[in-house]
N, C-alpha and C positions, 0 to 999 in steps of 0.2 A: 504494499499499500503505499503510494508517494502521498507527500503531503497535499499537493496541488489537485490531487486527485479527490482526496478525500473533502477540501474547504471547495465543494463545488458548488453551483447555481443553487442546486436542492437546498442544500447545507445553509448557503448564505440566507435564501428566504425564510429558513425555519428557525433562525439562530437566536434572534431577538425574541424575548418572553418579556414582554413589559410588565414590571410590577411583580415579577414572580422569579424565582428560582437567583441565577446571578445579576439578574437586573432588579433583584428586591430592594426597596429601600435602605432595610437594615444590611444588606450586603455592600450595596455599591456607595451608599453615602460615607462612611467609614474608609474605604478603600480611597475614593476621591479627597475626603478631607486629610489623609495621610500623605497622599502624594503632593497636594497642594502646599502642604507645610513643608516638606522634603524639597522641593523645587526652590522655595525660599525666594519666589519672584522673579526667579529667571527660567528660561526655557527647557522645555522637555522633548523627550524622544522617548516614543512608544515602540518598542519590537512587537511584531507580530500584532499588528492595532486592531484588525480584523474588521468589525463593522462600527466599532467608534464606542463601545459600551461604556468605557472608561473614558476615552480622551475627549468625547463631548461634552460630559458635563466639567470635565476638568476644564476645559478650553472656556466654557461658559464661566468658571470660577476666575479667569482672567489670566490661566495659566497659557502662554504660546507652546502648542504641542504640534510636532511634527511625527510620522509614522513611516516605519518599514511594514511591507505586507507582501506575502508570497500570493495571495489568492485574488485574480482581479473581479470574480466576484463579491468576495468580502468588500472590495473597496466599493464596489458600486452600490452595496447596501449603505455602507458609509456616505456617500455622496447623496443619498436621499434625504440625510440630516445635517452636512457641513459641506459647505464646497472646497476648493482645493485651495482657496484665498484664506479661508479660516483653518482648516488642518491639512496643510498638504502632506501627500504619501507618495514615498518611492515604493515602485515594485521590485520586491527582491527578497532575498534571505537573510534572516537576522545575523546569521553566522557570518555574512561575508560582505552584505550591501552597506553602503556608506551613504549619509544623508548630509547634505550641505551643512556647514556650520559647526559650531559646539554647543554644550547643552551643561547645564546644571544639573540635571536630571534624565537618567534614561531607566525606564522601566519594563519590567516584562511580569504579566501577571497570570492567576488562574493556572498555572500550571505549565503555559505554554514552553518552557525550556526543554521540557521533557519531550516534546515532540522532534528535537533532533535525536537521529537515530545512532548517534556514534558518540563516545567520550571525546574524540577530536574536535568533532562539531560543537560540543557543547565548551569545550574549552578555549574554541574561537568565538564562539559567541560574546565570553566574558571579555574577550582580547578587543571585541568589534565594540563593544559599549566600552572600554577603556579608551580608544582612541577618540570615541566622540565627546569625551568628558573634559570640562576645565579643570585646573588642580582644584582639589576641594570637592570635584562633584561627586555624587551619588549614582550607584547602580542598583535597585532594586527588585528583588526577585520574589516572588510568591509560589510556592510549592508544595506538595503534598508529602508526607512522610509515607514510605512505603510500607505497607502492612503486612509484612510477613510474618509477624508473630500471628496473625490470625489462621496462618495455614498449617494444618494438621499434617504430618509427614505422609507423603505419596499423593496428597493433593494440590492441586495448581491454581484452584481460584477461590476468590472470595467475591460476596456479595456485599458491595462499600454503601450503596444506598438502595432503599426500598420505600416505595409509596404508590397511592393509587394509580394506575395506567403508568407506572415506570420502574423498573430495576435496573441498576448498573452493577455489571459484574466485570471485575479483572481476574483474566488468566496470566499467570506469571511464567517468564521465563528464567530461572534464578540462576542458571549457568552465564547466561549472556546478559543478565541484569535489564530483560526488556518486558513488557505489559502490553497488552492489548486490552485495551478498555472496549467493552461492548454496553450499549444502550438500548435496551428493550422498551418500546413506548406501544402502548395499548390504547386504543379509541374505545366508546362506548359499543361498538359492534362485535368486540372482541378481535379486531384486526391488528395484528403485530405488526413493528416496523422496527428493524435493527441497524443500527450505524457503529460501527467500530473505528477507534484509532491507536495506532500503535505507539508506544512511547518508551524510551530509556530511562528507568527512574534513578535518582540520584539521591543518596543519604547526605543529610547536611555537612556531615564532615568532607566528605568528597567535594561537596559545593563549594567548602571554605577554602580545599586546597588548589581549586580551578581559580576560584579568585586571587588568590596568592600568584599564582603562575602569570596573571594577567597585571599584577601591581597593584591589588586592591587590598584594604585591610577591613575586617569585619567592624563595623560600627554597632550593628545592634541586629537581636533576631527575638521576634514575638512570636505567639500562637497564633494571630490575628492582626486584621489592621487596626483595631482597638487598643492595641499593646497590649494584651493579653499575656501571661508570663509563659515561656516555653517551657514544656517539661516532658518528660520520657513518656507520657502517654498522648502528648498531642499529635493531632492527625494534620496538620499542617502548619506552616510558619513562613512569616514575612521577613525575610532578611536584609539586610540595608548594609552594602558595601560603600566604602568610600576610597577616593584616589588621594594620598598625601599631597597636602597642600605644596610640598616643597618638591613635587614630581619634575 
């Protein structure tokens, strides 16, 4: 499965779920609040900007936002909300594509760094973020913690979310540090729709080493965007890395 095939026109049309899921105010509000604070009045660059879930409200807060995005259909969806003069977007891969200018903040939300399928690509993503940042600039990553503790011996899959009309199932390949997320959606007629996405999962300590290789220092890590403490039981984290001022 190639990323450009996954994020196609059908997915782009169904991606936005206004007011619910990752678009719910209690999810999106703290995300935008924290990113606006970290930008500190400077410009921001979003890797894998998608349909503008975060970029549009962040720009409405007065932050100058530029994006990099691999999927033209996702960009087309974004353009129904903001034009190129408001949020410019460069088509390309977040591991290698360069946007014009420098930024106070680069951010990568909702587990998207795991869409890169190799460790080398993930390291390249850190280096790409570093080349875009001014001294003292920050790179923010929101990422889930692999749930391998839930896997009994001999079992490869975990159900990570279940609600009426939806089941989320992850199948792990622990040898290669890969996981394929399966999203089963059911309508009232009983018809099911399956969407799949492949990921390379990353442990927090491995993420920190990637950051060091790119010249970053870990500034903070919390369990969510509100600043909750990160513990051994946290299911996700928001990690803030910073380029030293004297770079």
